[in-house]
C-alpha positions in Angstrom: 112.8 35.4 -55.6 116.4 34.6 -55.7 117.6 31.0 -54.8 119.9 31.8 -52.2 117.6 34.0 -50.3 117.3 33.5 -46.3 113.9 32.2 -44.8 113.7 35.6 -43.1 114.0 37.3 -46.5 111.6 35.2 -47.9 109.0 35.7 -45.4 109.7 39.5 -45.7 108.7 39.1 -49.6 105.4 37.3 -48.9 104.5 40.4 -46.4 105.1 43.0 -48.7 103.2 40.9 -51.6 100.0 39.5 -49.6 98.7 38.3 -53.2 101.8 36.0 -53.5 100.9 34.6 -49.8 97.6 33.7 -50.9 99.1 31.8 -53.9 101.6 30.0 -51.9 99.1 28.8 -49.1 96.8 27.6 -52.2 99.5 25.5 -53.7 100.4 24.0 -50.2 96.6 23.2 -49.8 96.5 21.3 -53.0 99.8 19.3 -52.7 98.6 18.2 -49.4 95.3 17.0 -50.7 96.8 15.3 -53.3 99.0 13.5 -50.9 96.1 12.0 -48.9 94.8 9.9 -52.2 95.5 6.7 -50.5 92.4 7.2 -48.5 90.2 7.8 -51.7 91.8 4.3 -53.1 90.6 2.6 -49.9 87.2 4.4 -50.0 86.7 3.2 -53.7 88.1 -0.3 -53.2 85.8 -3.0 -54.8 84.4 -5.5 -52.1 85.2 -9.2 -53.0 83.1 -12.0 -52.6 83.5 -15.9 -52.4 82.5 -17.6 -55.7 81.7 -21.3 -56.8 81.3 -22.2 -60.7 79.8 -25.6 -60.7 80.1 -28.3 -63.3 77.5 -31.3 -64.3 77.3 -33.8 -66.8 74.0 -33.9 -68.4 71.9 -35.8 -71.0 69.4 -33.0 -72.1 68.4 -31.2 -69.1 69.1 -34.6 -67.1 71.8 -34.8 -64.6 73.9 -38.1 -65.2 76.7 -39.9 -63.6 78.3 -43.5 -63.0 75.0 -45.0 -62.4 73.0 -43.8 -65.4 72.7 -45.0 -68.8 72.1 -42.6 -71.9 70.1 -44.3 -74.5 68.9 -43.3 -78.2 72.4 -43.1 -79.4 73.9 -43.7 -83.1 72.7 -43.4 -86.4 69.9 -45.5 -85.9 69.2 -44.7 -82.1 70.0 -48.1 -80.9 73.4 -47.4 -78.9 73.6 -46.8 -75.2 76.4 -45.5 -73.0 77.1 -45.8 -69.5 80.0 -43.1 -68.2 82.8 -44.7 -66.6 85.2 -41.6 -66.0 84.9 -38.0 -66.8 87.2 -35.7 -66.1 88.8 -32.3 -67.7 91.1 -29.2 -67.2 89.7 -25.8 -66.9 91.8 -22.9 -67.5 91.8 -18.8 -68.2 88.5 -18.4 -66.5 87.3 -14.8 -66.6 84.0 -13.2 -65.4 82.3 -10.1 -67.1 79.6 -7.7 -65.9 77.0 -6.4 -68.1 79.1 -3.9 -70.0 81.5 -6.5 -71.0 84.3 -5.4 -68.2 86.2 -8.3 -66.6 85.8 -8.6 -63.1 88.5 -9.1 -60.8 88.8 -12.8 -59.2 91.4 -15.0 -57.7 91.4 -18.7 -57.4 91.7 -20.8 -54.3 94.6 -23.2 -54.0 93.9 -26.9 -53.1 94.7 -30.4 -54.5 92.2 -29.5 -57.5 93.5 -25.9 -58.3 97.2 -25.4 -59.4 98.6 -22.0 -59.6 102.1 -21.0 -60.7 104.0 -17.7 -62.3 103.1 -19.8 -65.6 99.4 -20.0 -65.2 96.5 -21.3 -63.2 94.6 -24.5 -64.0 91.9 -26.2 -62.1 90.4 -30.1 -62.6 86.8 -31.0 -62.7 86.3 -34.7 -62.0 82.8 -35.8 -62.3 83.1 -39.5 -61.6 84.4 -41.5 -58.9 85.3 -45.2 -59.0 83.0 -46.7 -56.6 79.3 -47.2 -58.5 78.0 -48.4 -61.8 80.1 -48.1 -64.7 83.0 -46.3 -63.0 83.8 -49.2 -60.8 85.6 -50.6 -64.0 85.5 -54.4 -65.6 86.6 -56.0 -68.3 84.6 -53.8 -70.4 84.1 -50.6 -68.9 88.1 -49.5 -68.3 87.8 -46.7 -65.5 91.0 -45.1 -64.5 89.4 -42.6 -62.5 89.8 -41.8 -58.8 87.4 -42.1 -55.8 87.4 -38.4 -55.2 85.6 -36.1 -57.3 85.5 -32.2 -57.7 82.4 -30.4 -59.2 83.5 -26.9 -58.9 86.0 -24.1 -59.2 86.3 -21.6 -56.0 87.9 -18.5 -55.4 87.0 -15.0 -54.5 85.4 -12.3 -57.0 84.8 -8.7 -57.3 81.3 -8.3 -55.8 79.6 -7.3 -59.0 76.9 -9.1 -60.7 78.1 -11.6 -63.5 76.8 -11.8 -66.9 79.2 -13.7 -68.8 81.7 -16.5 -68.4 84.5 -17.5 -70.4 87.4 -20.3 -69.9 89.3 -22.7 -71.9 89.1 -26.6 -71.5 92.7 -27.7 -70.8 95.9 -27.3 -69.4 97.7 -23.9 -70.6 100.6 -24.7 -72.9 103.0 -22.5 -70.6 101.7 -24.5 -67.6 102.5 -27.8 -69.3 105.9 -26.5 -70.3 106.9 -25.4 -66.8 105.5 -28.4 -64.8 107.0 -31.1 -67.3 110.4 -29.3 -67.6 110.8 -29.1 -63.7 109.2 -32.2 -62.4 109.0 -35.8 -62.9 105.7 -37.9 -63.7 105.5 -38.6 -59.8 106.5 -35.5 -58.7 104.2 -33.4 -60.5 102.0 -31.3 -58.6 98.4 -32.0 -57.9 96.2 -32.1 -59.7 98.7 -32.7 -62.6 99.8 -35.7 -61.8 97.2 -38.0 -63.0 96.1 -36.9 -66.8 99.1 -36.9 -68.7 99.7 -38.8 -72.1 103.0 -39.9 -71.1 105.7 -37.7 -69.5 107.0 -36.7 -72.6 103.9 -35.8 -74.5 102.2 -33.6 -72.3 98.4 -33.5 -70.6 95.1 -34.7 -72.0 92.6 -31.9 -71.5 89.4 -33.8 -71.7 88.9 -37.6 -70.7 85.7 -39.4 -71.1 85.6 -43.4 -71.0 82.5 -45.5 -71.1 80.8 -48.5 -72.1 78.7 -48.9 -75.6 76.1 -51.5 -76.1 74.2 -51.9 -79.5 70.6 -52.7 -80.1 71.6 -56.4 -79.8 73.1 -56.4 -76.2 76.7 -56.7 -77.5 79.1 -54.6 -75.5 82.0 -52.4 -76.1 84.2 -49.5 -74.9 84.7 -46.2 -75.6 87.9 -44.0 -75.2 87.7 -40.3 -75.7 90.6 -38.3 -75.0 91.4 -34.8 -76.2 94.8 -33.5 -75.5 97.5 -31.4 -77.2 99.8 -33.0 -79.9 103.0 -32.7 -81.5 104.7 -31.4 -78.4 108.5 -32.2 -79.1 110.4 -34.5 -80.7 111.0 -38.4 -80.2 111.9 -39.2 -76.5 112.2 -35.3 -75.5 110.1 -33.5 -72.9 106.9 -31.8 -74.3 107.7 -28.3 -75.1 111.5 -28.3 -74.2 112.4 -27.1 -77.8 109.5 -24.9 -78.3 106.2 -22.8 -76.7 103.6 -24.4 -78.0 102.5 -27.8 -79.2 101.7 -28.3 -82.9 98.1 -28.7 -82.3 97.1 -27.3 -79.0 93.3 -28.8 -79.0 92.1 -26.7 -76.3 88.2 -26.2 -76.2 86.9 -22.5 -75.6 83.6 -21.8 -74.0 82.0 -18.5 -73.9 78.7 -18.2 -71.8 76.6 -15.4 -72.1 73.7 -14.2 -69.5 75.1 -16.5 -67.2 74.8 -16.2 -63.5 77.2 -18.4 -61.5 75.4 -17.9 -58.0 72.1 -19.7 -59.6 73.3 -21.6 -62.4 75.6 -24.5 -63.3 77.9 -25.3 -66.4 76.9 -28.4 -68.2 78.6 -30.8 -70.3 76.0 -32.4 -72.4 77.1 -36.2 -73.4 74.7 -36.8 -76.0 75.8 -33.7 -78.0 79.6 -34.5 -77.3 78.9 -38.1 -79.1 76.6 -36.6 -81.9 77.0 -38.1 -85.5 79.2 -40.9 -84.4 78.5 -44.5 -85.6 79.7 -46.3 -82.6 81.4 -49.0 -84.6 85.3 -49.5 -83.3 88.0 -52.4 -83.9 88.0 -55.1 -81.5 91.6 -55.8 -80.7 92.9 -58.8 -79.0 93.9 -58.5 -75.2 97.1 -60.2 -75.6 100.5 -59.4 -77.8 100.4 -58.7 -80.7 97.1 -57.2 -80.0 95.8 -58.2 -83.6 92.4 -56.7 -84.5 89.8 -59.5 -84.5 86.9 -57.5 -86.2 84.4 -54.9 -85.3 81.9 -54.4 -82.6 80.2 -51.4 -80.7 82.6 -48.6 -79.6 84.5 -45.4 -80.0 88.0 -44.5 -80.1 89.4 -41.1 -80.1 93.1 -40.2 -79.0 93.2 -36.5 -80.4 94.6 -37.7 -83.7 91.9 -37.2 -86.5 92.6 -39.5 -89.2 91.5 -42.5 -91.2 92.6 -44.9 -88.2 90.6 -42.4 -85.7 87.5 -41.6 -87.6 85.8 -40.7 -84.2 87.7 -37.8 -83.4 86.3 -35.7 -86.6 82.9 -35.6 -85.1 84.2 -35.3 -81.4 86.4 -32.5 -82.5 83.7 -30.5 -84.5 81.3 -31.3 -81.6 83.7 -29.4 -79.0 84.3 -26.5 -81.8 88.0 -27.7 -82.7 89.2 -27.4 -86.1 90.5 -30.9 -86.7 93.4 -30.0 -89.1 94.8 -26.9 -87.1 93.7 -27.6 -83.5 92.6 -24.1 -83.0 89.4 -23.5 -81.3 86.2 -21.5 -82.1 83.8 -21.1 -78.9 80.8 -20.3 -81.5 80.9 -23.9 -82.5 81.2 -25.6 -79.4 78.0 -27.4 -78.8 79.2 -29.5 -75.6 79.2 -26.8 -72.9 76.3 -24.8 -72.1 74.5 -24.0 -68.9 71.1 -24.7 -66.9 
């Protein structure tokens, strides 16, 4: 047919050629059917269900907290520990099904879960500051808060979960975005409490604790894992780069994991494995001279001769102490029960 035929000429053509009419109607039916595909999408939409990923500190199979003492630590199994503060960030959370396909999920927004275009991060806080070693004293320094948070919550596709993965720490993009656009006082919760200093960035994992030796001598432990080499002196973190020189973000892969019946565990004895529990005793008054040695642990994310405790701790968390890169296969601290 020519392009300029009238409507009636076209109808006459179909009358004289009935097979063409059948073809025309068939094509029309196919186009109409395709245009209704939105209903098929609605029918195939995956149902969503609430989820809660729960965390607990453990000593072996025993759940522990502020009021518990962990014993049998150190080279001679003569050291004991009392937790005074235990907090860490979780990011890049992902569930997988039995075929290793990602399961769609979204996180709730609240004072413990932060979202932005740069990414998402949640704060797990397993200790208060109201009992046991968490109250704080001259020996058991605690910078924790009265509030606690033991889970990450949100919505996920209603599909059986077979595996969970996540990072322990603040994503570099979130760190860069928040520090560049806020002040320490104005940072959004929960990013307003676990920074090194506003110029340096965030600590990913914090545990403060008491240490006693076999002679009932008391000391303290500081275990702070966070990113290092994040900017020049006096500059805000990541203002001149996209990532810190040493990211130090442990990764966790848990297979055969069901969040509806199981919890993620942080094994404190595994975290402190291979430590000697001897640290310098520092004068509490300026110029803060070293007075000797006593029971204790000190690691501020800088594995070196001056921070020998960082070596074993990094290894236990699956971190390479020379590069800050993570290997989930060697993370001996995070598991589930």
